[in-house]
N, C-alpha and C positions, 0 to 999 in steps of 0.2 A: 665468471664466465669457467661453463664442462667443461672436461680436457679433451672428454670423448664427444664434441658434437659445436669443432671450432667455429665451421664453419657459418651456422646458423643452431646458435641458442637457446633450447627450449626448456621450460619448466613441465609443460605434459603433455604426453600420449596418447588421447587417444584413437582407440582403434575401432573396426568393426570385424567380426570372427568370424562369421560361415564366407571362404574365400580369399577375407583380405588376410587375416591370420593361418587358417588350414588352407590344404590343399585341393578340397571338393566340402561343399552344405554337407551337414550333418545332421540334415528334416529328414530324412530319408530313412537315416540310419535305429533316428527313434522308432520309427514306426515300426521298422523291421522288427527290431529288438517287441515289439510292444507283442507283435505276434504269434512269440515265439511262445506265450503264457494263451493262446487262443485256440481252442480245437478244431475253428473254423477257417483255418490259416487261408487255406485257397480263395477261398468268396472274402476274406478281408483283403487282402493282398488285390486282386481284383477289384475290389472297391477302392479302395487305397487307388491304382494305376487309375482310374477311372478320374477321382480327381485332379489328381499332376497332370494328366492329358486336359479339362476343363481349363484346369490354372494357366500350364501351359499358353490353350490359343488364348487366351481372353488377355494374355499377360499381351500374348503379339499379337494379339486381330487391335487394341488401344495404341500401340505401339507403333502400325503400321496407320490405323486414324488419321494420327497425330503427326508422324512424319512426313504422309504422302498428300497432307496437305498444303497449301503455302505458308506461309511463313504467320503464324493469327497475332493479332494483337495482341492478344493471351500470353505473359510469361511462364517461362520455367515452372513456377510450382503449382500456377493452373495444370500444366503436364503432371507434374508428380501426386498431384491431388485426385487427378484422373484417376487414379490406382485404388484408390483408398478404398472403393464401394470391392472392388477384383480378393482385398486384402479379408475387408470384413467378412466377405461368405463363403472363404476362405477361410478362414476360422472359424464362422458359423459351422461349415460344414466339418472340420475336422473334429468339435466338441460333438456336435448330433451324432457322429457315427462312432465315435471311443476310439478314435484308432491310438491315442496316446494310454487309454483307460491299462490297468495291471502295472506298468512299468514302476520299479523303486525304487528309492534311490540309491541302492549296490549299482544296480541296472545303467544306474547314467552315470554314475565315477569312473564306472568298467567303460562305459563305449566313452568320456572324458578320454580316459589313459590311453587308449587306442586314436583318437583324434590322429591323423596325421599331418603335419605343421608343414609351411609354407618352407621352404631353406629358408637358410638365415634367421628365422622367425630368433629365437630363442639368443643367437646368438647378440640381435640387434636390444636387446630388452633389456638383455642382463648386462650389458652395455651404458646402455640409459639407466638404469637403475641405479651400477655402480657412480652414476651425474648427478646421483638423488632428482632425475627425471622421474617423475607418478606415476602410473602406468595403469589406467584404465579401457575398459572394456566395454562398446556401446551397441548392442545387435538383435535382432529380433527376434532371435533365436529361442524356442520352445518351452527351454532348460537354463535356469542358473546355474543346478546340479553339475552338467555336463560341463559348461564354459568353466564353471572354479573349477573341474577335477579336471581337465585340458590343460586352463596355465599355471593353475598350481602357483608358485610363488614369483611369477612372471608378473602378475601383474597385480594391482593395491585394493582397484575394485571395479566388479562386476553391476554390468546398468542393463535387465535385459528381462524378459516374460518370464512365467517359472509356471512350473505346475501345480494343479492342487491337489494335496496326497489326502486320504479318507485315513480312521484310526489305527489304520490297520498299515498305516505307512505306504498302499499303493498309491499311482495315482489315479481319480477319479476320471479322467480324459477332459476334463477344462483347464484350459486355460485363464493363469492369472495376466489379460493385457495391460504392459508397460511403454510398451514399442511394439508399434508398429506399419509403419511410417517416417516419411524422408519427411513429416512433420515432426513429428516425436523425435526427431534421432536432434533434427535444428533445435528443440524445445531441451531433452536433455540435457544434449553442449556448449548451449548458452547458459545454462543451469551450474553446470561445471569445469566448466573451462576454469583455466590456474588465470587465479588473479589477484599473480603477481609478476608473471614474467607471460613468455607467446607458446600457444596450445597450438600444438602440431595432428590434425586430424588425417587417418586415412582411414580408404576404404577402398572398393570394388564395383559397386556398381548405384546406379540410379538410385535408391533410396542413398545413398549418401551426401551427396549433389549439395544439398540446401550445409550440411556440416560441413560439407568443403568446401564450401565458395565463403565460409562465417570464418571459420579458421584462421589464425595468422599465419598463418604455412597447411596449405590442404592440400592431401598427395591424393591418385585415382592408381591403384596398383594393378597390375593386371592389362588383359587385352578385349572386357569385355569389349561384345561387339554392341551390345544396343545404349550401351554409354558411349563408348564412341559416335555414333551416330547422335545419339542426341547432341553431346557438343558440338558437334560440326553442323546440327539445327536451330540450335538459341547462339550459334558465334560466342560460347563463351572460351575464351582466354585461356592458352595452356601452354606448359614448356613443356620440355623434356628433359627430363633428369638425365635418363641414358641417355639422350645424345647428345647429352653436356649442354645443353645450349644453358647461354647465363639465364641469372634470375636475379634481383637482389628484393630480397623480402621487404626492407627498410624501405626500399616506395613503395611493391607492391605487398599492399599489405592485404587484404582480402579480396577475394573474387577470382581468384587468378585459382587454372587449377595448375598439381606438379604431376607431371605422368615419367612414372618409373615401374620398370620390369617385374621387379626382383625385390623381396627387403636388403641384398647388399646394396641393390644402386642405392636405394634411401640412407644406408649406412653408408656409403663415401659421400653421399650427398651432403649428409650432418657434420661428420667426420674431417673431409679435404678447409683447407688453410685458404 
């Protein structure tokens, strides 16, 4: 048994990145850095703001349409699939307008080094690694290089999307897509979950729900308003680790969401006797 995870020993932890490991989303930072390479910065940033507003309005509209209706015969997975066209159109517009054009790997590495992580992340991950727990990141972020730079030695593997570079090592503005939906995350999670022990998945948004519910121990961190609304609407069972509610993963192997406010809460949960 791993000495640092006395309560619920795990063999692998797979975590989302933006909003889970980080204090805030890093996508806008990519675009703001790309803007520094342009002569038309004002127009460029105005177009980006228009895309952000379109994306937010589409997301909010879709959530409202689903959650304002009576409980449908369709299930959570249908709700999550309904976001896929929005994500694909968003990525198409990002590529078409070349919002990521000109970024260098040095830019991405620098951004990664400056990423602010949630309090307690490094401590928890280091302790788990000392207990031979594998740490992997599974993210819909657009830059593998950024995540690798941000995580350093705190993780063993990163599963995400990546930018396409030209012969001069500058981004063409295209994104090599691997993880763009909740279904993609579930597929990667099922493929790479531990084959020898329990796997814990931690995320902060509805895109993480399928992986969370499939995990041996599935954790939702923070207080994402939409995520909490969806939990209530679909009547997904939860246990609040922060509120010290009792939970026995030997009985509830999957299909339940553990709620935590912080990485410190998760650490206490895993280490307590």
